C-alpha positions as CSV (number, residue, x, y, z in Angstrom):
1,M,-4.6,47.2,-43.9
2,L,-3.8,50.9,-43.8
3,A,-6.8,51.4,-41.3
4,E,-4.9,49.0,-39.0
5,L,-1.7,51.0,-39.2
6,D,-3.7,54.3,-38.7
7,I,-5.0,52.9,-35.4
8,R,-1.7,51.7,-34.2
9,I,0.1,54.9,-35.0
10,D,-2.5,56.7,-33.0
11,Q,-2.3,54.2,-30.1
12,L,1.5,54.7,-30.0
13,F,1.2,58.5,-30.0
14,K,-1.3,58.3,-27.2
15,V,0.5,56.0,-24.8
16,S,3.6,57.8,-25.3
17,R,2.1,61.1,-23.9
18,S,1.0,59.0,-20.7
19,F,4.4,59.5,-19.1
20,H,3.9,63.2,-18.6
21,G,4.3,64.1,-14.8
22,L,5.6,60.7,-13.6
23,E,8.4,61.1,-11.1
24,N,9.9,57.8,-11.7
25,L,11.2,58.5,-15.2
26,T,13.2,61.9,-15.8
27,K,11.7,64.6,-17.6
28,V,14.1,64.3,-20.3
29,M,13.4,60.6,-21.0
30,S,9.6,61.3,-21.0
31,E,10.1,64.0,-23.5
32,R,12.3,61.9,-25.6
33,L,9.5,59.2,-25.8
34,Q,6.8,61.8,-26.7
35,G,9.2,63.3,-29.3
36,S,10.1,60.0,-30.9
37,A,6.5,59.0,-31.1
38,S,5.6,62.3,-32.6
39,D,8.3,61.7,-35.3
40,I,6.9,58.5,-36.2
41,K,3.4,59.9,-36.6
42,R,4.5,62.9,-38.7
43,F,6.6,60.5,-40.8
44,Y,3.7,58.2,-41.3
45,A,1.7,61.2,-42.6
46,V,4.3,61.6,-45.4
47,L,4.4,57.7,-46.0
48,R,0.6,57.1,-46.0
49,P,-0.3,59.0,-49.3
50,H,2.3,57.1,-51.1
51,L,0.9,53.8,-49.8
52,C,-2.6,54.7,-50.9
53,T,-1.3,55.6,-54.4
54,V,0.6,52.4,-54.8
55,Y,-2.7,50.5,-53.5
56,S,-4.7,52.3,-56.1
57,I,-2.4,51.2,-58.9
58,H,-1.5,47.7,-57.9
59,L,-4.6,46.6,-56.2
60,N,-7.2,47.9,-58.2
61,D,-10.6,46.0,-57.6
62,N,-10.5,44.6,-61.2
63,Y,-6.9,43.7,-60.9
64,C,-6.2,42.2,-57.5
65,Q,-4.4,39.1,-57.5
66,E,-2.2,37.2,-54.9
67,H,0.8,36.9,-57.1
68,W,1.7,40.0,-59.4
69,N,2.9,39.1,-62.8
70,R,5.0,41.9,-64.2
71,Q,4.1,41.7,-67.9
72,K,0.5,41.5,-67.0
73,Y,0.8,44.5,-64.9
74,R,2.4,46.4,-67.8
75,D,-0.5,45.5,-70.1
76,Y,-2.8,46.6,-67.4
77,V,-1.3,50.0,-67.0
78,K,-1.3,50.6,-70.8
79,S,-4.8,49.4,-71.2
80,N,-6.4,51.5,-68.3
81,N,-4.1,54.5,-69.4
82,I,-2.3,54.9,-66.0
83,G,0.5,57.4,-66.6
84,P,4.1,56.1,-66.1
85,T,4.9,59.0,-64.2
86,I,2.6,58.1,-61.3
87,F,4.0,54.6,-61.3
88,S,7.6,55.6,-61.2
89,E,7.4,58.3,-58.7
90,E,4.8,56.8,-56.3
91,S,6.0,53.2,-56.5
92,F,9.7,53.7,-56.2
93,T,9.5,56.5,-53.7
94,L,7.9,54.0,-51.5
95,G,11.0,52.0,-51.0
96,P,13.2,54.8,-49.5
97,L,10.2,55.7,-47.3
98,L,9.7,52.4,-46.0
99,K,13.2,51.9,-45.1
100,S,13.2,55.0,-43.3
101,F,10.5,53.7,-41.2
102,L,12.9,51.2,-39.9
103,F,15.1,54.0,-38.4
104,F,12.4,55.7,-36.7
105,L,11.2,52.6,-35.0
106,R,14.8,51.5,-34.0
107,L,15.4,54.6,-32.5
108,Y,12.1,54.4,-30.4
109,Q,13.3,50.9,-29.1
110,D,16.5,52.5,-27.7
111,I,14.7,55.2,-25.9
112,L,12.4,52.5,-24.3
113,A,15.5,50.7,-23.1
114,G,16.9,53.9,-21.6
115,G,13.6,54.1,-19.8
116,F,13.8,50.6,-18.3
117,L,17.4,51.2,-17.3
118,I,16.2,54.3,-15.4
119,L,13.7,52.4,-13.5
120,N,16.3,49.8,-12.7
121,G,18.7,52.5,-11.2
122,D,21.3,52.0,-14.2
123,K,22.9,54.9,-16.0
124,V,21.6,56.0,-19.5
125,G,24.1,57.5,-22.0
126,P,23.8,58.8,-25.3
127,Y,24.5,55.6,-27.0
128,T,22.2,53.5,-24.8
129,S,20.7,50.8,-27.1
130,M,18.1,48.0,-26.8
131,K,20.6,45.8,-28.5
132,D,23.1,46.0,-25.6
133,C,20.3,45.7,-23.0
134,L,19.4,42.3,-24.3
135,K,22.8,41.0,-24.7
136,L,24.2,38.3,-22.2
137,N,26.3,39.9,-19.6
138,K,30.0,39.0,-18.8
139,R,29.0,36.0,-16.9
140,K,26.8,34.7,-19.9
141,E,23.7,35.5,-17.9
142,K,20.5,37.2,-19.0
143,K,20.4,41.0,-18.2
144,H,17.7,42.7,-16.2
145,L,15.6,43.9,-19.2
146,S,15.7,40.4,-20.8
147,L,14.1,39.0,-17.8
148,I,11.5,41.5,-17.7
149,F,10.5,40.7,-21.4
150,E,10.8,37.0,-20.7
151,E,8.1,37.4,-18.0
152,H,5.9,40.3,-19.3
153,L,6.5,40.5,-23.0
154,P,7.6,37.2,-24.5
155,G,8.5,37.2,-28.1
156,Y,9.9,40.8,-28.0
157,P,13.7,40.0,-27.9
158,E,13.3,37.6,-30.9
159,W,11.3,40.2,-33.0
160,F,13.8,42.8,-32.0
161,S,16.5,40.7,-33.4
162,E,15.0,40.2,-36.7
163,F,13.9,43.8,-37.0
164,R,17.3,45.1,-36.3
165,K,18.9,42.8,-38.9
166,L,16.4,44.3,-41.3
167,R,17.2,47.8,-40.2
168,N,21.0,46.8,-40.9
169,D,20.2,45.6,-44.3
170,A,18.7,49.1,-45.2
171,K,21.7,50.8,-43.6
172,L,24.1,49.0,-45.7
173,G,22.5,50.3,-48.8
174,F,20.5,47.4,-50.0
175,S,18.4,48.2,-52.9
176,N,14.7,47.2,-53.1
177,S,11.8,46.0,-55.3
178,I,8.1,46.6,-54.8
179,M,6.3,43.5,-53.6
180,V,2.6,42.8,-53.8
181,N,1.0,39.8,-52.0
182,G,-2.6,40.3,-52.0
183,L,-3.4,43.4,-49.6
184,D,0.1,43.3,-48.2
185,I,2.3,45.7,-50.1
186,G,5.9,46.5,-49.3
187,I,9.4,46.1,-50.6
188,G,11.9,43.2,-50.9
189,F,15.6,43.7,-50.4
190,L,18.2,43.0,-53.0
191,I,21.7,42.6,-52.1
192,V,24.3,44.7,-53.9
193,D,27.4,42.6,-54.7
194,N,30.0,45.1,-55.3
195,K,32.6,42.3,-55.7
196,N,31.0,40.8,-58.8
197,D,29.2,44.1,-59.8
198,S,25.8,42.4,-59.5
199,M,22.5,42.3,-57.6
200,I,21.2,39.1,-56.1
201,S,18.1,38.1,-54.0
202,G,17.9,39.1,-50.5
203,G,17.0,35.7,-49.3
204,G,13.3,36.5,-49.0
205,K,13.9,39.5,-46.8
206,S,11.1,42.0,-47.1
207,L,9.3,44.9,-45.3
208,K,5.5,44.8,-45.7
209,I,2.6,46.4,-44.2
210,S,2.1,43.6,-41.9
211,D,5.6,44.1,-40.8
212,M,5.0,47.7,-40.0
213,A,1.9,46.9,-38.1
214,L,3.7,44.2,-35.9
215,A,6.7,46.6,-35.2
216,L,4.0,49.2,-34.1
217,Q,2.2,46.7,-31.9
218,Y,5.5,45.7,-30.2
219,S,6.3,49.2,-29.6
220,I,2.9,50.0,-28.1
221,D,3.2,46.7,-26.0
222,C,6.7,47.7,-24.8
223,T,5.6,51.4,-24.0
224,E,2.6,50.0,-22.0
225,L,4.9,47.7,-20.0
226,L,7.2,50.7,-19.2
227,L,4.3,52.8,-18.2
228,K,3.1,50.2,-15.7
229,S,6.6,49.5,-14.3
230,S,6.9,53.2,-13.9
231,I,3.3,53.5,-11.9
232,R,4.2,50.6,-9.8
233,R,7.4,52.1,-8.5
């Protein structure tokens, strides 16, 4: 699954550089797209070694199973002489890194929204966001960008809504637990209930490698749509 992420990271970086010299997008907007994609690629270079290490610990060929049993895992660590330092540092560093991934991708969506607004002749400000572009207007009608996605990239608005909710969970300080489901590793969110001084399940919310791959694919598709729209103008 990491190979799939590698490919999509490179695809996003490559397509973001295709805007250079296009007259229909401002120079600043083109540079923002390239800069944000570069940040995502640099961040992934930091994240990937942690994913690899957690894979080597949790998904050893002799101990790969669909549902992780915590006690069996402890026995496995002990019997195979895997140092607890590796487990604690690599596995629990993975949580903050994966949550950070949400912020990098969320910023990229906002920059994409700004690009579509420029092509439509609308103003772009420092707080332009994809969320606002996908809202209904004052007459409860779909805005220009929603109509574009409806025709050319169906499924994006729904994905973005769920992705944004997950980002908000991370932003509000939700804790996390390491999840293993076959080859799809990631983190599960736990809600910090300050009122009752307790932690409760996050309702099944999680961020896994498959979710990262989907987020990258939607980002690639949306960038390619912006590129095609820029060339047609």
